[in-house]
Backbone bond lengths (Angstrom), bond angles and torsions (degrees), N, CA, C in turn:
res aa  C-N    CA-C-N  psi(-1)  N-CA   C-N-CA  omega(-1)  CA-C   N-CA-C  phi
1 M - - - 1.468 - - 1.530 109.07 -
2 A 1.350 115.14 134.44 1.465 119.86 179.83 1.519 109.97 -65.37
3 E 1.326 114.96 144.90 1.463 118.86 178.43 1.522 109.58 -77.44
4 I 1.315 115.21 128.05 1.466 120.72 -178.41 1.530 108.47 -99.61
5 S 1.318 115.56 117.15 1.468 119.40 -177.96 1.534 110.26 -89.45
6 A 1.331 113.69 160.15 1.465 119.31 177.30 1.522 110.39 -63.58
7 A 1.333 116.12 -31.61 1.468 120.63 179.28 1.522 110.77 -65.71
8 D 1.353 116.03 -38.69 1.471 120.52 178.26 1.525 110.31 -63.78
9 V 1.327 115.27 -44.57 1.465 120.53 -179.77 1.535 109.59 -62.84
10 K 1.314 115.35 -44.02 1.467 120.46 -179.78 1.522 111.02 -62.14
11 S 1.327 115.80 -44.40 1.458 120.64 -179.31 1.523 111.63 -62.95
12 L 1.340 116.39 -42.68 1.466 120.79 179.88 1.522 110.85 -67.11
13 R 1.324 115.02 -37.93 1.471 119.16 179.77 1.523 110.99 -65.70
14 E 1.336 116.78 -40.43 1.462 120.71 -179.96 1.520 111.44 -65.86
15 K 1.321 116.03 -32.64 1.458 119.62 -177.94 1.519 112.62 -81.02
16 T 1.318 117.55 -34.00 1.467 120.80 -174.33 1.517 114.68 -106.62
17 G 1.340 116.62 -22.26 1.459 119.62 -176.93 1.514 113.15 79.32
18 A 1.319 117.51 3.62 1.471 121.19 180.00 1.526 110.52 -74.69
19 G 1.334 115.17 163.70 1.452 120.48 -179.73 1.525 112.26 -68.37
20 I 1.332 115.75 162.05 1.473 120.86 -177.53 1.521 111.41 -58.99
21 M 1.335 117.07 -48.68 1.462 120.17 -178.27 1.526 111.61 -67.26
22 D 1.334 116.63 -36.04 1.470 119.46 177.41 1.524 110.33 -62.45
23 C 1.333 116.48 -41.65 1.467 121.09 179.43 1.529 110.74 -66.38
24 K 1.317 115.46 -43.21 1.465 119.41 -179.54 1.522 110.71 -63.69
25 N 1.334 116.74 -44.18 1.456 120.81 -179.93 1.525 111.54 -65.04
26 A 1.330 116.19 -38.53 1.459 120.04 179.97 1.528 110.51 -65.55
27 L 1.314 116.59 -40.96 1.468 120.24 177.81 1.521 111.26 -66.26
28 N 1.321 116.81 -37.74 1.466 120.06 176.57 1.529 111.29 -64.99
29 E 1.341 115.87 -44.16 1.467 120.33 -178.74 1.520 112.05 -63.83
30 T 1.332 116.61 -31.18 1.465 120.30 -177.78 1.529 111.80 -101.49
31 K 1.333 116.10 12.55 1.458 122.00 177.61 1.530 112.63 56.63
32 G 1.316 114.34 40.64 1.452 119.58 175.08 1.517 115.56 83.38
33 D 1.340 117.35 3.43 1.468 120.44 179.32 1.535 108.60 -76.72
34 F 1.331 115.97 106.87 1.464 120.69 -173.27 1.528 111.92 -60.76
35 A 1.340 117.58 -46.18 1.466 121.45 -178.07 1.519 111.37 -62.83
36 Q 1.349 115.93 -42.37 1.467 120.07 179.82 1.529 110.89 -68.49
37 A 1.337 115.86 -34.83 1.469 119.98 178.55 1.524 110.12 -66.31
38 E 1.327 115.76 -40.51 1.465 120.18 177.58 1.530 110.40 -62.89
39 K 1.335 116.30 -43.26 1.463 121.25 178.72 1.523 111.12 -62.98
40 L 1.339 115.60 -41.69 1.467 120.78 -179.91 1.532 111.02 -62.74
41 L 1.323 115.58 -44.09 1.470 119.41 178.79 1.522 111.13 -62.47
42 K 1.335 115.93 -38.11 1.454 119.52 178.74 1.515 110.98 -65.65
43 E 1.322 116.89 -42.27 1.466 121.17 179.00 1.526 111.02 -62.34
44 K 1.330 114.78 -41.89 1.472 118.50 178.70 1.526 110.79 -66.24
45 G 1.353 114.58 -36.57 1.465 118.68 177.89 1.511 111.46 -65.33
46 L 1.333 116.84 -41.56 1.462 121.22 177.73 1.520 111.03 -62.41
47 A 1.324 115.40 -39.42 1.466 119.62 179.05 1.525 110.11 -64.70
48 A 1.342 115.96 -41.06 1.457 119.90 179.80 1.523 110.75 -65.70
49 V 1.335 115.82 -40.47 1.465 119.81 178.15 1.520 110.25 -66.92
50 G 1.339 115.74 -38.98 1.458 120.23 179.01 1.514 112.41 -58.17
51 K 1.330 116.15 -37.18 1.468 120.61 179.12 1.526 112.04 -68.51
52 R 1.338 116.16 -20.05 1.456 120.66 -177.80 1.529 112.14 -103.72
53 A 1.348 116.11 6.55 1.460 120.95 -173.27 1.523 113.88 -60.27
54 D 1.335 116.59 -26.12 1.467 118.82 -178.82 1.535 112.18 -88.27
55 R 1.317 116.64 0.92 1.466 119.42 179.37 1.525 110.97 -78.89
56 A 1.316 116.06 141.14 1.463 121.57 -176.80 1.519 111.37 -64.74
57 T 1.332 116.02 140.15 1.465 121.86 177.30 1.532 107.67 -115.32
58 K 1.328 115.30 81.69 1.460 120.63 -175.65 1.532 113.25 -100.12
59 E 1.318 115.97 -7.23 1.462 120.13 178.53 1.528 109.05 -104.69
60 G 1.308 116.09 165.62 1.462 117.44 178.19 1.514 112.87 163.98
61 K 1.315 114.09 -162.30 1.469 120.92 -178.51 1.527 109.87 -145.85
62 V 1.331 114.11 144.11 1.460 121.29 170.11 1.521 106.96 -105.11
63 T 1.319 116.22 130.20 1.464 121.82 179.01 1.520 109.43 -121.51
64 I 1.311 116.25 138.58 1.467 121.35 177.34 1.524 109.30 -130.95
65 R 1.304 115.43 136.70 1.458 120.88 172.50 1.530 108.03 -130.62
66 I 1.324 116.31 138.87 1.464 122.32 176.31 1.519 107.96 -127.17
67 N 1.320 117.23 136.80 1.460 119.68 -178.89 1.529 111.03 -69.72
68 K 1.327 116.16 166.96 1.464 121.45 -174.87 1.518 112.42 -61.25
69 A 1.323 116.40 -31.97 1.467 120.40 -179.37 1.522 111.78 -72.72
70 G 1.335 116.41 -16.37 1.453 120.61 179.13 1.515 113.67 73.87
71 N 1.343 116.74 23.64 1.468 118.53 -178.38 1.530 114.22 -120.66
72 V 1.325 117.30 0.38 1.469 120.96 175.46 1.524 109.00 -137.90
73 A 1.325 115.85 131.50 1.467 121.06 -179.86 1.523 110.00 -129.37
74 A 1.314 114.99 152.93 1.464 121.71 175.55 1.519 108.67 -130.61
75 L 1.324 116.63 130.62 1.462 122.59 176.65 1.520 108.56 -115.94
76 V 1.325 115.60 136.47 1.462 121.77 -179.36 1.528 108.94 -133.85
77 E 1.327 116.72 130.20 1.461 121.08 171.68 1.521 108.48 -117.16
78 M 1.332 116.12 117.63 1.461 122.21 174.53 1.518 108.56 -112.33
79 V 1.335 116.56 136.81 1.460 120.02 -178.68 1.529 110.11 -122.79
80 T 1.326 114.25 152.98 1.458 121.10 -179.45 1.529 109.37 -150.49
81 E 1.330 116.10 -180.00 1.470 120.43 -173.72 1.533 113.24 -75.90
82 T 1.311 116.07 -42.14 1.468 119.21 -169.08 1.521 112.72 -125.50
83 D 1.314 115.06 152.56 1.459 121.52 176.25 1.523 110.65 -63.84
84 F 1.328 116.27 -31.18 1.467 121.50 179.01 1.524 110.61 -58.26
85 V 1.335 116.62 -46.35 1.464 120.38 179.33 1.530 110.43 -73.17
86 A 1.325 117.44 -35.42 1.468 120.62 178.76 1.529 110.99 -60.34
87 R 1.348 116.53 -25.44 1.467 121.07 178.56 1.526 112.24 -95.54
88 N 1.335 116.28 0.79 1.459 121.50 179.41 1.538 109.66 -65.36
89 P 1.332 118.64 128.39 1.474 121.11 -178.17 1.532 113.45 -54.85
90 E 1.343 117.05 -36.56 1.464 119.55 179.79 1.524 111.48 -67.91
91 F 1.336 116.42 -38.05 1.459 121.50 177.99 1.523 109.72 -63.83
92 I 1.322 116.27 -46.30 1.465 121.72 -179.87 1.532 110.58 -64.75
93 E 1.332 115.87 -43.52 1.465 120.73 -179.30 1.527 111.35 -62.54
94 L 1.347 116.53 -38.03 1.454 119.83 -178.92 1.528 110.92 -64.52
95 G 1.323 116.96 -38.82 1.467 119.55 176.29 1.516 111.11 -57.57
96 G 1.335 116.21 -42.71 1.456 120.91 178.24 1.522 112.29 -66.76
97 T 1.325 116.22 -38.88 1.466 121.22 179.05 1.516 110.83 -62.15
98 I 1.333 116.03 -44.65 1.465 120.40 -179.93 1.523 110.74 -65.42
99 A 1.328 116.94 -43.55 1.470 120.60 178.35 1.528 110.78 -61.29
100 N 1.321 116.66 -42.40 1.464 120.68 179.08 1.522 111.72 -65.14
101 L 1.325 116.91 -35.03 1.469 120.76 177.29 1.521 111.07 -64.76
102 I 1.332 115.70 -41.69 1.464 119.77 178.33 1.529 109.78 -59.01
103 L 1.333 115.84 -41.89 1.463 120.06 178.94 1.524 112.09 -68.20
104 S 1.323 116.40 -50.45 1.469 120.38 -173.97 1.525 112.87 -68.29
105 K 1.337 116.45 -32.60 1.467 120.63 -179.82 1.524 112.53 -88.85
106 G 1.328 115.52 -10.64 1.455 118.79 179.73 1.516 113.79 68.87
107 Y 1.332 116.75 32.71 1.460 119.63 -179.52 1.522 110.36 -63.82
108 S 1.315 115.87 137.79 1.458 121.54 -179.04 1.525 110.47 -85.99
109 E 1.334 116.01 171.97 1.464 120.85 176.62 1.528 109.75 -60.69
110 K 1.333 116.33 -37.08 1.467 121.30 178.36 1.522 110.56 -65.36
111 D 1.330 117.25 -41.70 1.469 121.58 178.21 1.525 111.21 -58.78
112 C 1.349 116.09 -36.01 1.461 121.79 -173.24 1.526 113.91 -87.31
113 A 1.325 117.11 -7.58 1.467 120.02 179.25 1.528 109.35 -65.37
114 P 1.356 118.26 154.64 1.474 120.91 -178.76 1.528 113.89 -52.75
115 D 1.333 117.36 -30.31 1.459 120.34 177.37 1.524 111.77 -100.60
116 G 1.331 115.92 11.75 1.458 120.78 -179.78 1.518 112.62 -76.68
117 S 1.318 114.98 165.95 1.470 120.40 -174.37 1.523 113.45 -68.99
118 K 1.339 118.69 -20.72 1.461 121.08 -174.27 1.528 113.88 -107.79
119 F 1.324 117.02 -11.37 1.463 119.26 -175.63 1.531 111.52 -61.68
120 A 1.325 116.96 -48.12 1.465 120.74 -178.41 1.523 111.34 -61.19
121 E 1.326 115.81 -39.19 1.468 120.92 179.31 1.527 111.18 -61.72
122 L 1.329 116.25 -44.51 1.458 121.15 -179.66 1.526 111.60 -72.53
123 N 1.330 115.95 -36.29 1.468 119.59 179.26 1.526 111.38 -67.25
124 A 1.335 116.14 -27.43 1.469 120.08 177.82 1.527 110.70 -62.68
125 M 1.330 116.68 -30.23 1.460 120.38 177.74 1.532 110.36 -67.35
126 V 1.328 115.41 -35.82 1.466 120.13 177.38 1.525 109.74 -69.56
127 T 1.317 116.62 -40.15 1.470 120.96 178.46 1.521 110.87 -61.15
128 D 1.328 116.47 -39.80 1.471 120.19 178.14 1.532 110.87 -59.96
129 L 1.338 115.89 -42.21 1.466 119.18 178.71 1.528 110.35 -68.55
130 A 1.334 116.41 -36.78 1.465 120.40 179.52 1.530 111.29 -61.64
131 T 1.327 116.75 -37.82 1.469 119.94 179.33 1.519 111.33 -67.95
132 K 1.318 115.44 -28.09 1.462 120.30 179.99 1.531 110.84 -78.89
133 I 1.327 116.14 -44.86 1.462 120.54 -177.73 1.522 111.73 -85.15
134 R 1.340 114.87 -23.56 1.472 122.03 179.38 1.529 112.10 62.72
135 E 1.308 113.30 50.15 1.460 120.58 172.98 1.521 107.56 -140.33
136 N 1.317 116.05 143.38 1.459 121.00 -179.61 1.525 109.87 -63.77
137 M 1.321 116.95 125.58 1.461 121.31 176.99 1.514 108.96 -149.81
138 N 1.325 115.26 154.15 1.462 120.22 -177.25 1.522 111.09 -145.13
139 L 1.313 113.36 156.49 1.450 121.28 169.77 1.523 105.29 -90.00
140 K 1.323 116.69 101.61 1.467 119.90 -171.82 1.520 113.36 -79.96
141 R 1.325 116.46 -46.39 1.469 119.60 -177.62 1.516 111.13 -145.05
142 L 1.319 114.34 147.77 1.463 122.03 174.19 1.523 107.63 -136.37
143 K 1.303 116.17 148.44 1.466 118.39 174.13 1.519 109.70 -155.13
144 G 1.309 114.76 133.87 1.454 120.66 172.67 1.520 108.14 -107.65
145 V 1.328 117.00 133.58 1.460 121.46 179.55 1.524 108.45 -120.51
146 K 1.322 116.60 126.46 1.468 120.89 179.09 1.521 109.67 -119.23
147 A 1.305 115.50 124.12 1.463 120.72 178.14 1.529 109.42 -88.73
148 A 1.318 114.89 149.03 1.466 120.19 176.96 1.531 109.35 -75.63
149 P 1.327 117.62 164.46 1.470 119.85 177.01 1.528 111.00 -54.15
150 G 1.328 115.94 134.55 1.455 120.66 179.99 1.513 114.23 88.08
151 E 1.353 117.44 -3.33 1.458 121.67 177.95 1.533 109.70 -100.69
152 Y 1.310 115.15 169.82 1.469 120.24 -173.60 1.524 110.42 -143.31
153 L 1.332 115.72 138.57 1.461 122.27 177.77 1.525 110.20 -115.67
154 T 1.318 115.87 139.56 1.455 120.10 171.97 1.519 108.14 -143.16
155 S 1.338 116.81 167.16 1.461 119.47 -172.47 1.519 112.05 -140.95
156 Y 1.324 113.61 167.06 1.468 121.14 174.31 1.525 107.14 -148.39
157 I 1.336 115.95 135.58 1.466 120.94 176.52 1.517 108.70 -124.30
158 H 1.320 116.50 132.50 1.458 121.82 178.63 1.527 109.82 -111.35
159 D 1.325 115.52 109.39 1.472 122.73 176.45 1.524 113.70 54.40
160 G 1.313 117.74 23.69 1.462 120.65 179.64 1.513 113.78 71.65
161 A 1.338 117.30 -1.60 1.472 120.88 -176.57 1.520 112.46 -99.53
162 I 1.333 116.45 -25.75 1.461 121.60 179.41 1.521 108.38 -128.53
163 G 1.316 116.49 132.94 1.458 120.84 178.45 1.523 110.27 -133.36
164 V 1.327 115.86 138.30 1.463 121.47 -177.08 1.523 109.94 -133.98
165 V 1.321 116.33 139.15 1.461 122.67 168.74 1.519 107.46 -123.03
166 V 1.331 117.20 130.25 1.458 120.72 174.94 1.526 109.18 -114.84
167 Q 1.323 115.00 148.00 1.461 122.54 -176.64 1.526 109.38 -119.75
168 F 1.324 115.81 118.10 1.463 121.95 -178.68 1.522 111.34 -113.68
169 G 1.318 114.28 151.31 1.447 121.63 170.79 1.519 108.73 -127.29
170 A 1.331 116.84 168.02 1.464 121.34 177.94 1.514 109.00 -158.63
171 D 1.323 115.62 159.00 1.464 118.85 178.96 1.530 111.71 -78.67
172 K 1.349 116.50 -8.31 1.462 121.95 173.21 1.527 107.41 -130.87
173 S 1.317 117.33 104.34 1.468 121.19 -172.85 1.519 113.39 -63.72
174 D 1.357 117.55 -28.32 1.459 119.40 -177.60 1.526 112.46 -71.04
175 V 1.338 117.19 -7.73 1.463 119.99 179.38 1.523 111.05 -63.58
176 F 1.323 116.88 -23.97 1.459 119.96 -178.06 1.526 112.60 -78.57
177 E 1.316 116.25 3.46 1.464 120.82 170.08 1.526 110.07 -87.83
178 N 1.320 115.97 -12.35 1.463 122.65 179.81 1.529 109.60 -78.28
179 E 1.322 117.49 122.83 1.462 121.23 -176.49 1.523 112.53 -64.27
180 E 1.322 117.04 -31.05 1.465 119.63 178.37 1.525 111.04 -69.02
181 V 1.304 116.69 -37.15 1.471 120.96 177.26 1.526 109.39 -66.85
182 K 1.321 115.85 -42.03 1.467 120.04 177.62 1.528 110.52 -61.10
183 A 1.323 116.05 -41.20 1.466 120.59 -179.83 1.528 110.66 -64.29
184 F 1.338 116.56 -39.73 1.464 120.12 178.32 1.528 110.51 -64.10
185 A 1.319 116.60 -44.79 1.464 120.55 178.87 1.532 110.55 -60.42
186 H 1.329 115.21 -39.27 1.467 120.23 178.25 1.532 110.55 -63.71
187 T 1.320 117.01 -37.72 1.468 120.36 178.38 1.526 111.16 -64.73
188 I 1.322 117.21 -35.66 1.470 120.11 176.51 1.538 109.74 -65.04
189 A 1.328 116.68 -37.84 1.472 119.99 176.32 1.521 110.05 -63.91
190 L 1.326 116.79 -41.15 1.467 122.03 176.90 1.537 109.76 -61.02
191 H 1.328 116.47 -42.12 1.464 120.98 178.48 1.532 110.57 -58.82
192 V 1.319 116.27 -46.29 1.469 120.41 -179.55 1.523 110.47 -60.16
193 A 1.335 116.68 -42.08 1.467 120.64 178.68 1.523 111.15 -62.02
194 A 1.327 116.59 -37.67 1.460 121.15 -176.54 1.525 112.81 -75.90
195 F 1.340 117.22 -36.73 1.458 120.25 -170.72 1.535 114.67 -110.67
196 N 1.320 117.84 -9.02 1.467 122.67 174.45 1.532 112.78 43.94
197 P 1.323 118.63 63.80 1.467 120.01 178.40 1.527 111.83 -64.53
198 V 1.319 115.45 152.58 1.468 120.80 179.12 1.524 110.37 -79.27
199 A 1.332 116.81 -34.25 1.464 121.27 -177.01 1.523 110.24 -151.60
200 L 1.321 115.24 164.18 1.468 120.91 179.05 1.531 110.07 -64.02
201 D 1.320 116.68 -49.51 1.467 121.83 176.35 1.521 108.89 -152.30
202 H 1.339 117.61 179.80 1.471 120.24 -173.11 1.527 112.76 -64.93
203 T 1.342 117.44 -23.14 1.470 119.34 -179.89 1.527 111.77 -70.20
204 K 1.335 116.64 -17.48 1.459 120.77 -179.09 1.532 112.68 -93.86
205 I 1.321 117.16 -1.01 1.468 121.56 -179.50 1.527 109.61 -81.31
206 D 1.325 116.27 131.12 1.461 120.93 176.58 1.530 109.43 -64.02
207 A 1.322 116.91 126.34 1.465 121.79 -174.78 1.526 112.21 -61.69
208 A 1.329 116.95 -39.94 1.475 120.38 -179.35 1.523 110.51 -66.14
209 W 1.332 116.36 -41.03 1.469 120.17 179.09 1.526 110.72 -64.83
210 L 1.340 116.27 -42.21 1.460 120.39 179.61 1.527 110.95 -63.49
211 K 1.328 116.12 -37.29 1.463 120.25 177.83 1.522 110.63 -62.23
212 E 1.329 115.93 -39.93 1.476 120.42 177.78 1.522 110.62 -61.77
213 Q 1.342 116.61 -43.10 1.465 120.65 -179.96 1.530 110.53 -65.25
214 E 1.328 115.79 -37.23 1.462 120.55 178.61 1.529 110.62 -63.40
215 E 1.338 115.98 -40.62 1.466 120.04 179.34 1.527 111.33 -66.53
216 I 1.327 116.07 -35.65 1.469 120.05 177.09 1.527 109.56 -63.34
217 L 1.333 116.46 -44.63 1.457 120.86 178.47 1.531 111.21 -63.62
218 R 1.337 116.04 -38.81 1.461 120.56 179.47 1.532 110.81 -62.67
219 K 1.331 115.92 -44.10 1.467 120.01 -179.66 1.522 111.26 -65.89
220 Q 1.334 116.62 -36.37 1.462 120.31 176.51 1.524 110.44 -62.68
221 M 1.316 116.18 -39.54 1.466 120.75 178.62 1.530 111.76 -67.21
222 E 1.331 115.57 -36.75 1.466 119.46 -179.82 1.527 111.35 -63.12
223 K 1.344 115.94 -28.41 1.460 120.47 179.96 1.523 113.00 -89.47
224 D 1.321 115.89 -6.71 1.461 121.22 -178.44 1.529 109.30 -83.53
225 E 1.314 117.40 118.95 1.472 122.10 -178.68 1.526 111.75 -58.74
226 K 1.330 117.50 -30.91 1.462 121.08 -178.85 1.528 112.36 -66.53
227 M 1.334 116.44 -20.40 1.458 120.88 -178.80 1.530 112.07 -87.71
228 Q 1.318 116.81 -15.16 1.461 120.91 -176.76 1.529 110.82 -62.33
229 G 1.336 114.96 132.40 1.462 120.44 175.90 1.513 114.77 84.07
230 K 1.339 118.12 -3.30 1.464 119.77 179.46 1.526 110.02 -78.42
231 P 1.338 117.87 144.37 1.465 121.42 178.39 1.532 111.20 -57.81
232 A 1.321 117.09 150.52 1.466 122.60 -177.31 1.528 111.90 -58.46
233 N 1.355 116.51 -39.85 1.465 118.63 -178.54 1.523 112.22 -67.94
234 V 1.345 116.30 -31.99 1.464 120.66 177.10 1.523 109.87 -68.19
235 I 1.331 115.43 -44.06 1.468 120.58 178.84 1.530 110.61 -60.66
236 E 1.336 116.38 -42.01 1.462 120.28 -179.51 1.525 111.03 -64.86
237 N 1.318 117.20 -37.91 1.471 120.72 177.89 1.530 111.74 -67.40
238 I 1.338 115.48 -38.90 1.468 119.73 177.38 1.527 109.47 -65.18
239 L 1.340 115.32 -42.43 1.472 120.13 178.78 1.529 110.15 -61.80
240 K 1.322 115.72 -42.05 1.467 120.18 179.23 1.529 110.31 -59.93
241 G 1.336 115.18 -40.68 1.460 119.56 178.47 1.516 112.37 -65.73
242 K 1.321 116.35 -39.15 1.469 120.82 179.26 1.525 110.60 -66.54
243 V 1.324 116.39 -40.69 1.474 119.81 178.26 1.528 109.91 -64.12
244 G 1.338 115.98 -40.46 1.457 120.06 178.49 1.520 111.98 -61.63
245 K 1.332 116.04 -43.27 1.466 120.56 178.65 1.531 110.19 -65.37
246 F 1.329 115.76 -39.65 1.461 121.06 178.60 1.527 109.86 -59.80
247 L 1.327 116.91 -45.65 1.459 120.97 179.84 1.531 111.13 -64.68
248 K 1.314 116.32 -37.87 1.467 120.34 178.44 1.520 111.01 -62.57
249 D 1.319 116.25 -34.62 1.462 121.21 -178.71 1.527 112.45 -74.23
250 I 1.343 117.27 -30.25 1.465 119.60 -172.39 1.526 114.54 -105.94
251 C 1.339 117.75 -14.10 1.466 120.76 180.00 1.525 109.97 -95.08
252 L 1.296 116.42 124.35 1.463 122.04 -174.21 1.528 112.78 -52.66
253 M 1.312 117.57 -49.35 1.457 120.38 -174.69 1.526 112.93 -64.46
254 D 1.328 116.98 -23.26 1.469 121.50 -178.18 1.526 113.38 -97.74
255 Q 1.318 117.54 -7.83 1.464 120.30 -178.87 1.526 110.71 -71.47
256 S 1.329 115.78 153.00 1.464 120.32 174.57 1.529 108.88 -67.46
257 Y 1.314 115.28 129.43 1.464 122.05 -175.44 1.526 111.53 -63.09
258 V 1.314 116.13 135.78 1.455 122.31 -173.70 1.531 113.30 -57.80
259 K 1.331 117.79 -29.58 1.465 120.78 -177.06 1.533 113.44 -98.33
260 D 1.325 116.07 -8.10 1.462 120.15 177.94 1.527 108.04 -160.53
261 E 1.321 116.31 96.09 1.461 120.55 -174.51 1.529 113.46 -67.43
262 K 1.351 117.46 -8.26 1.460 120.04 178.28 1.527 111.95 -78.14
263 M 1.323 116.84 -12.98 1.463 120.25 177.22 1.515 110.83 -123.77
264 T 1.319 116.54 154.67 1.460 121.29 176.79 1.529 109.12 -83.30
265 V 1.307 115.61 169.90 1.467 120.23 176.38 1.528 109.50 -61.59
266 A 1.329 116.46 -41.48 1.469 120.06 178.49 1.527 110.67 -58.95
267 Q 1.335 116.60 -42.54 1.461 120.62 178.96 1.527 111.63 -68.12
268 A 1.335 116.11 -36.04 1.470 120.13 177.62 1.521 110.67 -63.80
269 I 1.330 116.82 -38.79 1.468 121.09 178.79 1.525 109.93 -68.79
270 A 1.330 116.60 -40.44 1.462 120.46 177.85 1.529 110.57 -63.82
271 D 1.323 116.39 -40.51 1.460 121.42 178.69 1.528 110.67 -64.53
272 A 1.346 116.10 -43.00 1.475 120.54 178.63 1.527 110.51 -64.18
273 S 1.321 116.62 -38.76 1.468 121.05 179.02 1.529 109.99 -59.69
274 K 1.318 115.23 -42.81 1.465 120.29 179.88 1.525 110.63 -65.25
275 R 1.334 116.55 -43.41 1.471 121.23 -178.67 1.518 111.77 -63.71
276 F 1.342 116.07 -39.59 1.458 120.29 -175.05 1.527 112.93 -92.88
277 G 1.321 117.34 -3.76 1.454 120.69 177.15 1.516 114.18 70.74
278 V 1.333 116.06 32.02 1.473 121.73 179.13 1.528 108.64 -140.72
279 K 1.322 115.06 173.20 1.462 119.58 172.93 1.526 107.99 -108.22
280 L 1.334 116.31 102.25 1.462 121.37 178.72 1.523 109.76 -83.56
281 N 1.318 115.07 144.95 1.458 120.41 -178.50 1.529 109.25 -136.53
282 L 1.328 117.01 117.64 1.463 120.74 175.62 1.515 107.37 -81.86
283 I 1.314 116.47 110.11 1.466 122.00 -172.70 1.515 112.37 -83.95
284 D 1.330 116.16 -46.22 1.464 119.39 -176.66 1.522 109.66 -167.81
285 Y 1.315 115.95 174.99 1.461 121.29 176.34 1.527 108.87 -152.24
286 V 1.325 114.91 160.68 1.469 122.18 173.84 1.517 107.38 -128.55
287 Y 1.335 116.38 132.86 1.463 122.28 -179.45 1.518 108.26 -123.02
288 Y 1.333 116.63 122.71 1.469 122.10 174.99 1.535 108.52 -119.05
289 K 1.314 115.71 136.00 1.462 121.36 171.93 1.516 108.24 -132.60
290 V 1.314 116.88 134.11 1.471 120.46 179.54 1.521 109.38 -55.00
291 G 1.317 115.25 124.02 1.461 120.99 -179.74 1.513 113.63 82.15
292 G 1.331 116.63 -1.51 1.461 120.86 -176.93 1.510 113.02 -85.43
């Protein structure tokens, strides 16, 4: 049997993150073959992770990276079993590494989809970490966002659990060099994180889904004693008002602005446009929440 030195064990442990005894045993089993010992530890790690595959992954981190030009963003959601691992520096660093890869390689939204050409490749990096930490974890979602020329992307992350990217346009593209304009755009991202709108505006709401919500409201009214005996046209007008309020609550442009509830987000953007001497346009947003 090959003699296993403490230096060999230390080196294997640094490379794999496995325990001292696990490294020593792996080197003994492979007769000192470092590469085979590393492979063996990985196989054992995969087996350990496999046994935990049915465990819930409700903890995790959302990571966002935006390039210096502010026109390409990458969002990554990684999930794991425990908050302890979600706060692990290696887990957090891997989210950043994956996001940076999406940016540097120019992966498209299609590439990042679960059935995309790059998803499996990136998820393999998460699997490698899972074998080392021996806890069930997954790459849940990826998204690449590319702004058109003259548009601008900014982001906001809340405690690593919620991540938002907003996409702005303007009739003067150089306005996004203005720090005050950037700060305003960032505040809109903060608003999205705080209020989690369902859609940008009512035109983006799926008609079938809205019909379902309307029926739910109608049934609630039918059970309301105050509605009993009211004429059908009155009930329909009340329902119309309730649907309108519902849309105001869930559509970003109609929500009360986070910094001044007396105005809507749309009005806040119009006010900012006037202040900055441009026409700002909120084009879209992306909202990620761990487990969402």
